[in-house]
Structure formats: structure tokens, C-alpha cells
FIVOKOL-66685 format. One record per residue (C-alpha): residue number from 0; x negated, y, z negated; residue in one letter; chain. Coordinates in steps of 0.05 Angstrom, whole numbers, plus 32768, in hexadecimal, padded with zeros to 4 digits. Layout:
N
[NUM,[X,Y,Z],"a","A"]
...
% end
This chain:
405
[0,[7FF8,7FAF,7F2B],"m","A"]
[1,[7FE9,7FD7,7F69],"t","A"]
[2,[7FD7,7FC2,7FAF],"l","A"]
[3,[7FBE,7FE2,7FEE],"w","A"]
[4,[7FA0,7FD2,8031],"i","A"]
[5,[7F6E,8003,8050],"t","A"]
[6,[7F40,7FF7,808C],"l","A"]
[7,[7F01,801C,809F],"l","A"]
[8,[7EEE,8012,80E8],"t","A"]
[9,[7ECE,803B,811F],"c","A"]
[10,[7EEC,8017,815B],"i","A"]
[11,[7F10,8046,818C],"p","A"]
[12,[7F50,8024,81A2],"l","A"]
[13,[7F7A,8049,81D6],"q","A"]
[14,[7FC6,804A,81DA],"a","A"]
[15,[7FDE,801D,8212],"q","A"]
[16,[8025,8035,821B],"q","A"]
[17,[803E,8076,8237],"i","A"]
[18,[806D,8096,8205],"l","A"]
[19,[80A5,80A4,8236],"e","A"]
[20,[80A9,805B,824B],"s","A"]
[21,[80AC,8048,8201],"y","A"]
[22,[80E5,8078,81F1],"f","A"]
[23,[8109,8071,8234],"g","A"]
[24,[8125,80B7,822E],"g","A"]
[25,[813F,80AC,81E7],"r","A"]
[26,[8135,80DE,81B0],"e","A"]
[27,[811E,80AA,817D],"y","A"]
[28,[811C,8061,8169],"h","A"]
[29,[813B,8049,8128],"l","A"]
[30,[811A,8010,8101],"v","A"]
[31,[8132,7FF0,80C0],"d","A"]
[32,[8100,7FDA,808C],"f","A"]
[33,[80FD,7FB7,804A],"q","A"]
[34,[80DD,7FDA,800F],"y","A"]
[35,[80BF,7FA7,7FE0],"k","A"]
[36,[808A,7FAE,7FAA],"q","A"]
[37,[807F,7FF5,7FC3],"n","A"]
[38,[8070,7FDF,800A],"f","A"]
[39,[8094,7FEE,804B],"i","A"]
[40,[809F,7FAB,806E],"i","A"]
[41,[80B6,7FAB,80B6],"v","A"]
[42,[80CA,7F74,80E6],"d","A"]
[43,[809B,7F6C,8121],"v","A"]
[44,[80A5,7F3F,815D],"l","A"]
[45,[805C,7F2E,816A],"f","A"]
[46,[8042,7F1B,81AE],"g","A"]
[47,[8089,7F22,81C7],"g","A"]
[48,[809A,7EDF,81A6],"i","A"]
[49,[808D,7ED7,815C],"l","A"]
[50,[80B3,7EFD,8125],"p","A"]
[51,[8083,7F14,80EF],"l","A"]
[52,[8082,7F43,80B3],"k","A"]
[53,[8053,7F7E,80B4],"f","A"]
[54,[8046,7FB6,8082],"i","A"]
[55,[804B,7FFD,809B],"l","A"]
[56,[8008,801B,8088],"d","A"]
[57,[7FF9,8063,809A],"t","A"]
[58,[7FB6,805B,8076],"g","A"]
[59,[7F9D,802A,80AB],"s","A"]
[60,[7F85,8042,80EF],"e","A"]
[61,[7F98,8003,8114],"h","A"]
[62,[7FCC,7FCC,8114],"t","A"]
[63,[7FAF,7F8C,80F6],"l","A"]
[64,[7FC3,7F43,80F9],"l","A"]
[65,[7FAD,7F1C,80BC],"f","A"]
[66,[7FA5,7ED6,80DA],"d","A"]
[67,[7F81,7EC7,811B],"r","A"]
[68,[7FA4,7E84,8120],"i","A"]
[69,[7FE4,7EA9,8132],"i","A"]
[70,[7FC1,7ECC,816C],"a","A"]
[71,[7FA3,7E8A,8183],"d","A"]
[72,[7FE6,7E66,8182],"i","A"]
[73,[8006,7E9E,81AC],"l","A"]
[74,[7FCC,7E9C,81DD],"g","A"]
[75,[7FB6,7EE4,81CD],"i","A"]
[76,[7F6E,7EEE,81E2],"q","A"]
[77,[7F3F,7F11,81B2],"v","A"]
[78,[7EFD,7F31,81C5],"e","A"]
[79,[7EBE,7F0A,81B5],"q","A"]
[80,[7E99,7F42,8193],"k","A"]
[81,[7EA9,7F40,8149],"p","A"]
[82,[7EBA,7F7C,811D],"l","A"]
[83,[7EA1,7F83,80D6],"h","A"]
[84,[7ED7,7FA7,80AF],"i","A"]
[85,[7ECC,7FC4,806B],"k","A"]
[86,[7F04,7FB6,8039],"g","A"]
[87,[7F22,7FE2,8004],"s","A"]
[88,[7EE8,7FD7,7FD3],"d","A"]
[89,[7EB7,7FF1,8009],"y","A"]
[90,[7E87,7FB8,7FFB],"t","A"]
[91,[7EA5,7F78,8019],"q","A"]
[92,[7EA8,7F6F,8064],"e","A"]
[93,[7EDD,7F48,808A],"v","A"]
[94,[7ED3,7F29,80CE],"l","A"]
[95,[7F05,7F3E,8103],"a","A"]
[96,[7F0E,7F45,814E],"y","A"]
[97,[7F33,7F73,817F],"v","A"]
[98,[7F6D,7F5A,81A8],"a","A"]
[99,[7F85,7F86,81E2],"r","A"]
[100,[7FCA,7F96,81FB],"k","A"]
[101,[7FF0,7F6B,81C9],"v","A"]
[102,[803C,7F6F,81D0],"k","A"]
[103,[805B,7F8C,8191],"i","A"]
[104,[80A5,7F98,8188],"k","A"]
[105,[80B8,7FBF,8149],"l","A"]
[106,[8100,7FB0,8134],"g","A"]
[107,[812E,7FBE,816F],"d","A"]
[108,[80FE,7FEE,8192],"t","A"]
[109,[80E0,7FDE,81D7],"p","A"]
[110,[80A2,7FB3,81DC],"v","A"]
[111,[8060,7FD8,81DA],"r","A"]
[112,[801B,7FBF,81EB],"q","A"]
[113,[7FE8,7FD0,81B5],"e","A"]
[114,[7F9F,7FC2,81A8],"d","A"]
[115,[7F9B,7FA1,8164],"i","A"]
[116,[7F68,7F83,8134],"i","A"]
[117,[7F6C,7F39,8123],"v","A"]
[118,[7F4D,7F1D,80E4],"l","A"]
[119,[7F24,7EDE,80EC],"q","A"]
[120,[7F3E,7EBF,80AC],"n","A"]
[121,[7F84,7EC0,808F],"d","A"]
[122,[7F8E,7EF9,805E],"f","A"]
[123,[7FC1,7EDF,802D],"t","A"]
[124,[7FB6,7F09,7FEE],"y","A"]
[125,[7FEB,7F3B,8000],"l","A"]
[126,[8021,7F07,8009],"s","A"]
[127,[8010,7EEA,7FC4],"l","A"]
[128,[8015,7F2F,7FA3],"l","A"]
[129,[8055,7F45,7FC6],"i","A"]
[130,[8079,7F02,7FC1],"g","A"]
[131,[8087,7EFF,800C],"q","A"]
[132,[8061,7EE9,8049],"r","A"]
[133,[803E,7F25,8068],"i","A"]
[134,[801D,7F1B,80AC],"d","A"]
[135,[7FFB,7F5D,80BA],"g","A"]
[136,[7FFD,7FA9,80B6],"i","A"]
[137,[8017,7FDC,80E7],"l","A"]
[138,[7FE5,8014,80EA],"g","A"]
[139,[7FE7,805D,80FD],"g","A"]
[140,[7FD2,8051,8146],"a","A"]
[141,[8018,8035,8153],"f","A"]
[142,[8036,8079,8144],"f","A"]
[143,[8002,80A3,8168],"k","A"]
[144,[8022,80DF,818C],"n","A"]
[145,[8065,80D4,816B],"t","A"]
[146,[808A,80EF,812E],"i","A"]
[147,[8097,80BB,80F8],"l","A"]
[148,[80CD,80C5,80C4],"r","A"]
[149,[80D1,8094,8089],"i","A"]
[150,[8112,8093,8062],"n","A"]
[151,[8101,806C,8023],"y","A"]
[152,[8146,8075,8005],"e","A"]
[153,[816C,8055,803F],"k","A"]
[154,[8132,802B,8056],"q","A"]
[155,[812B,803D,809F],"f","A"]
[156,[80F8,805D,80CD],"l","A"]
[157,[8104,808F,8105],"k","A"]
[158,[80CF,8092,813B],"i","A"]
[159,[80DA,80D2,8161],"f","A"]
[160,[80CA,80E1,81AA],"n","A"]
[161,[809F,8120,81A5],"p","A"]
[162,[80BA,8139,81E8],"n","A"]
[163,[8101,813A,81CE],"k","A"]
[164,[80F5,8148,8185],"f","A"]
[165,[811A,8182,8166],"f","A"]
[166,[8126,8188,811B],"d","A"]
[167,[812E,81CB,80F8],"p","A"]
[168,[8113,81AA,80B8],"m","A"]
[169,[8138,81DE,808D],"d","A"]
[170,[8139,81B3,804F],"n","A"]
[171,[80F3,8196,8056],"y","A"]
[172,[80B3,81AD,8035],"t","A"]
[173,[807A,81AA,8069],"s","A"]
[174,[802F,81A6,8063],"f","A"]
[175,[7FF7,81A8,8096],"p","A"]
[176,[7FD2,8166,809B],"i","A"]
[177,[7F96,814D,80C0],"n","A"]
[178,[7FA0,8110,80ED],"i","A"]
[179,[7F5C,80EE,80F0],"f","A"]
[180,[7F56,80AB,8113],"k","A"]
[181,[7FA2,80A3,8110],"n","A"]
[182,[7FA2,80AE,80C4],"r","A"]
[183,[7FC5,80E9,80A2],"p","A"]
[184,[7F9D,8111,806E],"y","A"]
[185,[7FB4,814C,8044],"l","A"]
[186,[7F8F,817B,8017],"k","A"]
[187,[7FB3,8186,7FD5],"i","A"]
[188,[7FA3,819E,7F8F],"n","A"]
[189,[7F9A,816A,7F59],"v","A"]
[190,[7F8E,817D,7F10],"m","A"]
[191,[7F5F,8146,7EFC],"t","A"]
[192,[7F50,8162,7EB6],"a","A"]
[193,[7F68,819C,7E8A],"p","A"]
[194,[7F55,81DE,7EAC],"n","A"]
[195,[7F36,81B9,7EE7],"r","A"]
[196,[7F59,81B7,7F2A],"t","A"]
[197,[7F3A,8197,7F67],"n","A"]
[198,[7F51,81A0,7FAF],"q","A"]
[199,[7F4C,8159,7FCA],"l","A"]
[200,[7F51,813B,800F],"n","A"]
[201,[7F80,8101,8005],"l","A"]
[202,[7F98,80CB,8035],"l","A"]
[203,[7FE3,80C3,803C],"m","A"]
[204,[7FE6,8078,8035],"d","A"]
[205,[8027,8050,803B],"t","A"]
[206,[7FFD,8011,8035],"g","A"]
[207,[7FF0,8021,7FEC],"a","A"]
[208,[8020,800B,7FB6],"a","A"]
[209,[8008,803E,7F84],"l","A"]
[210,[8011,8088,7F75],"s","A"]
[211,[7FCB,80A6,7F78],"l","A"]
[212,[7F85,808A,7F80],"l","A"]
[213,[7F47,80B6,7F78],"l","A"]
[214,[7EFF,80A6,7F86],"y","A"]
[215,[7ECC,80B6,7F51],"t","A"]
[216,[7E82,80C4,7F5C],"g","A"]
[217,[7E8E,80EF,7F9A],"t","A"]
[218,[7E7F,8138,7FA9],"k","A"]
[219,[7EC2,814E,7F8D],"t","A"]
[220,[7EAB,813E,7F46],"g","A"]
[221,[7EE9,8117,7F34],"v","A"]
[222,[7ED9,80EF,7EF5],"s","A"]
[223,[7EFF,80BF,7EC9],"l","A"]
[224,[7F2F,80DD,7E96],"p","A"]
[225,[7F21,80D2,7E4D],"e","A"]
[226,[7F55,809C,7E46],"e","A"]
[227,[7F50,8063,7E79],"t","A"]
[228,[7F57,8018,7E7C],"i","A"]
[229,[7F30,7FEA,7EAA],"p","A"]
[230,[7F5B,7FC3,7ED8],"g","A"]
[231,[7F6C,7FA0,7F19],"h","A"]
[232,[7F7D,7FDA,7F48],"l","A"]
[233,[7F95,7FB0,7F82],"g","A"]
[234,[7F80,7F84,7FBB],"v","A"]
[235,[7F60,7F95,7FFD],"g","A"]
[236,[7F42,7F71,8038],"l","A"]
[237,[7F03,7F66,8010],"g","A"]
[238,[7F29,7F47,7FD6],"g","A"]
[239,[7F3B,7F62,7F92],"n","A"]
[240,[7F2A,7FAB,7F81],"v","A"]
[241,[7F1B,7FBF,7F3A],"y","A"]
[242,[7F15,8003,7F19],"g","A"]
[243,[7F38,802C,7EE3],"f","A"]
[244,[7F7E,8044,7ED5],"l","A"]
[245,[7F88,8088,7EB6],"g","A"]
[246,[7FB1,80C7,7EBF],"r","A"]
[247,[7FA6,8108,7EE5],"t","A"]
[248,[7FC3,8147,7EC7],"k","A"]
[249,[7FEA,815C,7F05],"q","A"]
[250,[7FF3,8150,7F4F],"l","A"]
[251,[8016,8187,7F76],"a","A"]
[252,[8039,817F,7FB8],"l","A"]
[253,[804F,81C8,7FC0],"d","A"]
[254,[808C,81CF,7F92],"k","A"]
[255,[808B,8185,7F7F],"y","A"]
[256,[805D,8177,7F45],"t","A"]
[257,[804D,8137,7F21],"f","A"]
[258,[8031,813D,7EDB],"d","A"]
[259,[8006,810B,7EB5],"h","A"]
[260,[8006,80DF,7EF3],"l","A"]
[261,[7FED,8097,7EEC],"v","A"]
[262,[7FB0,8094,7F19],"t","A"]
[263,[7F81,805E,7F32],"n","A"]
[264,[7F37,8070,7F30],"f","A"]
[265,[7F06,804C,7F5D],"q","A"]
[266,[7EBC,8056,7F5C],"k","A"]
[267,[7E9D,8053,7FA1],"l","A"]
[268,[7E5E,802B,7FAD],"p","A"]
[269,[7E21,8058,7FB2],"e","A"]
[270,[7E0E,803D,7FF6],"t","A"]
[271,[7E52,804E,8014],"d","A"]
[272,[7E64,808F,7FF1],"s","A"]
[273,[7E46,80BA,8028],"l","A"]
[274,[7E6F,8094,805C],"f","A"]
[275,[7EB0,80A1,8038],"v","A"]
[276,[7EA5,80E8,801E],"r","A"]
[277,[7EB3,810E,805F],"p","A"]
[278,[7EF7,80EE,8067],"f","A"]
[279,[7F1B,80EA,8024],"r","A"]
[280,[7F19,80EF,7FD9],"d","A"]
[281,[7F50,80BD,7FCD],"g","A"]
[282,[7F96,80AD,7FE2],"l","A"]
[283,[7FE0,80B7,7FD2],"i","A"]
[284,[800B,8079,7FD5],"g","A"]
[285,[8053,8064,7FD9],"n","A"]
[286,[8064,806F,7F90],"m","A"]
[287,[8061,80BA,7FA1],"i","A"]
[288,[807B,80B7,7FE8],"w","A"]
[289,[80B8,808D,7FD9],"d","A"]
[290,[80D6,80C8,7FB3],"r","A"]
[291,[80DE,80EC,7FF6],"f","A"]
[292,[80F3,80E4,803D],"t","A"]
[293,[80B0,80EB,805F],"v","A"]
[294,[80A2,8104,80A5],"q","A"]
[295,[805D,8100,80C5],"i","A"]
[296,[8054,8128,8105],"n","A"]
[297,[8019,8107,8127],"y","A"]
[298,[801D,813A,8160],"v","A"]
[299,[8018,817C,813A],"h","A"]
[300,[7FFA,8164,80F9],"g","A"]
[301,[8030,8173,80C6],"t","A"]
[302,[804D,814D,808C],"l","A"]
[303,[8094,815C,8077],"s","A"]
[304,[80B7,8146,8037],"l","A"]
[305,[8100,8145,8024],"l","A"]
[306,[8107,8134,7FDA],"a","A"]
[307,[8139,8100,7FC2],"h","A"]
[308,[8165,8112,7F87],"k","A"]
[309,[813A,80E7,7F5A],"s","A"]
[310,[80F7,80FF,7F73],"w","A"]
[311,[80E1,8112,7F2D],"d","A"]
[312,[80F5,80D0,7F0C],"r","A"]
[313,[80C3,80B0,7EDD],"s","A"]
[314,[8091,807E,7EF6],"f","A"]
[315,[80A1,8038,7EDF],"d","A"]
[316,[8060,8018,7EC8],"l","A"]
[317,[804B,7FD4,7EAF],"d","A"]
[318,[8045,7FD3,7E64],"r","A"]
[319,[802B,7F8B,7E5D],"s","A"]
[320,[7FE6,7F8B,7E7D],"g","A"]
[321,[7FF6,7F52,7EAC],"l","A"]
[322,[7FE8,7F4B,7EF6],"s","A"]
[323,[8012,7F13,7F15],"i","A"]
[324,[8010,7EF1,7F58],"i","A"]
[325,[803E,7EBE,7F79],"v","A"]
[326,[8029,7E7A,7F95],"f","A"]
[327,[8045,7E37,7FA8],"g","A"]
[328,[807A,7E21,7FD8],"k","A"]
[329,[80A5,7E5C,7FEE],"n","A"]
[330,[807A,7E89,7FC2],"l","A"]
[331,[80A7,7E78,7F87],"s","A"]
[332,[8075,7E6D,7F4E],"k","A"]
[333,[8053,7EA3,7F24],"y","A"]
[334,[800B,7EA4,7F0E],"l","A"]
[335,[7FE7,7ED4,7EDF],"v","A"]
[336,[7FB0,7EF1,7F0C],"q","A"]
[337,[7F92,7F21,7ED9],"d","A"]
[338,[7F9B,7F3A,7E91],"v","A"]
[339,[7F83,7F7F,7E7C],"i","A"]
[340,[7F56,7F79,7E3E],"p","A"]
[341,[7F76,7F8F,7DFD],"n","A"]
[342,[7FBA,7F96,7E1F],"s","A"]
[343,[7FFB,7F7A,7E01],"p","A"]
[344,[7FF5,7F3C,7E2D],"a","A"]
[345,[7FAD,7F32,7E17],"d","A"]
[346,[7FC1,7F39,7DCE],"e","A"]
[347,[7FF8,7F06,7DD9],"a","A"]
[348,[7FC5,7ED3,7DF0],"g","A"]
[349,[7FD8,7ED0,7E3A],"i","A"]
[350,[7F9E,7EBD,7E67],"q","A"]
[351,[7F8C,7EC1,7EB0],"q","A"]
[352,[7FA5,7E83,7ED3],"g","A"]
[353,[7FE3,7E79,7EA7],"d","A"]
[354,[8022,7E67,7ECE],"v","A"]
[355,[8061,7E8B,7EBA],"i","A"]
[356,[8099,7E58,7EAF],"k","A"]
[357,[80CC,7E84,7E8B],"k","A"]
[358,[80D6,7ECD,7E7B],"l","A"]
[359,[8107,7EDF,7E44],"s","A"]
[360,[8140,7EAF,7E52],"w","A"]
[361,[8134,7EA9,7E9D],"l","A"]
[362,[8116,7E67,7EB6],"p","A"]
[363,[80E1,7E68,7EEC],"g","A"]
[364,[8111,7E57,7F25],"w","A"]
[365,[813A,7E95,7F16],"m","A"]
[366,[80FF,7EC4,7F13],"l","A"]
[367,[80E7,7EF4,7F48],"s","A"]
[368,[80A8,7F1E,7F4A],"l","A"]
[369,[80D2,7F5D,7F49],"d","A"]
[370,[80F9,7F43,7F0D],"g","A"]
[371,[80BB,7F31,7EE6],"i","A"]
[372,[809B,7F74,7EF2],"q","A"]
[373,[80DB,7F99,7EDF],"k","A"]
[374,[80DD,7F76,7E9C],"r","A"]
[375,[8093,7F86,7E90],"l","A"]
[376,[80A2,7FCF,7E9B],"k","A"]
[377,[80D4,7FD0,7E61],"g","A"]
[378,[80D3,8005,7E2B],"h","A"]
[379,[8099,8009,7DFA],"s","A"]
[380,[80A3,7FDB,7DBE],"g","A"]
[381,[80CE,7FA9,7DE3],"k","A"]
[382,[80BD,7F60,7DD5],"k","A"]
[383,[80BB,7F33,7E12],"v","A"]
[384,[80BB,7EE8,7E09],"k","A"]
[385,[8093,7EC3,7E3E],"i","A"]
[386,[8088,7E78,7E48],"t","A"]
[387,[8049,7E64,7E6C],"i","A"]
[388,[802A,7E24,7E85],"l","A"]
[389,[7FE0,7E1A,7E74],"r","A"]
[390,[7FBA,7DDA,7E7F],"n","A"]
[391,[7FFB,7DB3,7E84],"g","A"]
[392,[8017,7DCF,7E43],"k","A"]
[393,[8050,7E00,7E3A],"k","A"]
[394,[8042,7E3A,7E0B],"l","A"]
[395,[8070,7E71,7DF1],"k","A"]
[396,[8054,7EB7,7DEB],"k","A"]
[397,[8070,7EFA,7DD6],"y","A"]
[398,[805A,7F3A,7DF7],"i","A"]
[399,[8069,7F7C,7DD4],"i","A"]
[400,[8069,7FB0,7E0B],"l","A"]
[401,[8047,7FF3,7E02],"r","A"]
[402,[802A,802B,7E2D],"d","A"]
[403,[7FE4,8018,7E44],"l","A"]
[404,[7FCE,805F,7E54],"i","A"]
% end
């Protein structure tokens, strides 16, 4: 199960805070984060009053608040002219508004005033898929004219003052990137098929809980590999996004190569392909980036990577064919959202809408979304006992895990 949030807007929002007043002469600010379900979750004091949880999303141009009710409660004024934002499937539109000079305090850093986008209706899908209340996303505009370092291993950010920044970067591998509308893009080689290598323009997207997503049906000629499975790729502002899962032969980040990489393939709507083509051919998400300490220099347009010792570890993948969301009080119940056709879960007779009551010997109250997914990523051939509730009746099922692609 993969998730991402990506916004497409053409609204020019200007930074409201002078950098020096933000840094106060300091070299950098340090911010802790929580890494959960392959998302970077930061604490934000919103409007100078309310503590909220935001996702750090370099793939979004702007900061976004999911629920207008929060803005109304805090007395934050939004502009009357609505925005029509395209979601991740490039077909659905979401109604939103601009709010100016909103006070945002990230961790223990000073308060900044930022222009943000406020959704008209509560966007709750992400909370259900992560298993934790998520109130918004912190976009690239927040880090404009700074240097952002993300330490996935120790789970902290460093936001550097560009006027005091000095780092010899001896151990880092650096790449030129293009910062376009506060989003970082890099051109890299991807072997999409035997004897076929494409140089692709890919978005560096920390709002994507996946490794690689490629668009098909564009000028690059990227097509589906021979072996794919249809599936639920994730959730965006427009709702669920569907496509195919397969493998690319190789992705190369200089000396770091990833072979037979599990890849999401999304076909763009014909009416919107021309709009997307000039900007990107896909994106690279956190399942690649979390193998490194990542530094984005928004001033000079460079991306620097310092590999962790386990950078080349295998990718743990679901071997059941289940997509699961949480619901209920305290987000403590587990619902089957989707079942891949002809997958082990499908063959076991599990259906969309089933409620998971027990997994192996663990009762529902002891389960967590992380724990369920870890067990469903077990070795091929492992038998997993699952008790479900369907139409008021408890049923026992057995899933025999196997590689899906």
C-alpha cells in the first residue's frame, strides 16, 4: 500500500518572513520528526495556538491545511476567491482557498508567517491510511531560500541559514537539481526495460510513501513491464489512485543503484498529459530517500546524499494483496480497503469491507497498522491466520504469502 500527496497549482505565494529574522543569527534550526508509514510527520503550532501534525512534503509547492473548520475556529481569514486544485489522479478537483500570513511554528523554531492553502472540506483519507491524525502538509515554500537536511536514521531536520552555511560535504554525493515552484527535480537514468535506459525528470517527493512512480503514455515512452499487477497505488486529494505495480530494471543515483525496483505505474489522462509533460516523468519517494541523509539546497539547486550503512537493504513488500485502513474511535479498528485480484488474500476469500479482528494469535486490541503490515510482508510460503468480521459473523481465513511481482 502506497500513499502520496501532490498538489498542482499556479498561485504565486510570496515568502512573508525575512530569513535573518527567522534565524536570529543562528546557523541552523533543529527539528525532531516522527517517521511513520514512510512519512515524515512534524509537530506544528498552527495559528500560534493549536498543536497539529503535518507531513513534510517536498513534492508540494505550498503548505496546506486539510480542514477549513480549524481555520474558522482560530479566526484565520481566507480569501473569497476559490482555487480548484487537481489531485494526484489529475482528474478530480478539490475546492480550496488561500489564507495569508498564517502563523506557523515548526517544533521549537521561531514563528513564521506563511501564505497557505486551506481545503474547503476535511481531508481524512491520509489519517485513515497512516493510523494517526494528520492535519496538513508542510510544502516546499516553507524552506524557500534555505538548506534543508533530513536525517531519516535519527529522525531530525536541520534547516540551515544560507548566510552562515558551511559544510565541506566530503562524504556526500551531490547532484544538480532544478528547483521549480519550490519543488526539487532531478534528471537521472532509469532502465525501464532490458537494453533501454531513459533519462527522466523526476520529482523528489517526501510526501510519497513509495520508491518510484513513473507515468506512462508520455513523450518519454515509458511503458508497462511485461509482468504487472493492477492495484491501488495510493490516495491523493482527489481520492484513491489506481494503476499498476511492476519492476524497473535499474535506477541509478550516481554510484548507488537499485536493481529490479518495485515501481508504481500511473497512466495520465489524455486531457492533462500536456500539462504535466514539461515538468516531470514521475517521482522518487521516501522508500528510496530514507536510505540516506538527504540535503536539499534550495539556494544553489543541489541535492546531496550520505548513504546509511543499510542503504542497499532489500525492500520489504506486501505479499498478501491487502490494502488496510484504520477507522473508529482512536483509529483502532482495521478495515480491508482493497484486495488485489488473484492475490493470496483474494484466494483466501477475504473481501473488501471485512474487519480484521485477529491476526495470528494477536487480538484486535493488540494490533497496530505497522504490526499488521509487517506480518503481511513475511517470507514467501508463510501461512498467516486471520480472523475477520463480515456481516456480523466471524470467519477464519488462511493467507499463504507469496511474491506478487
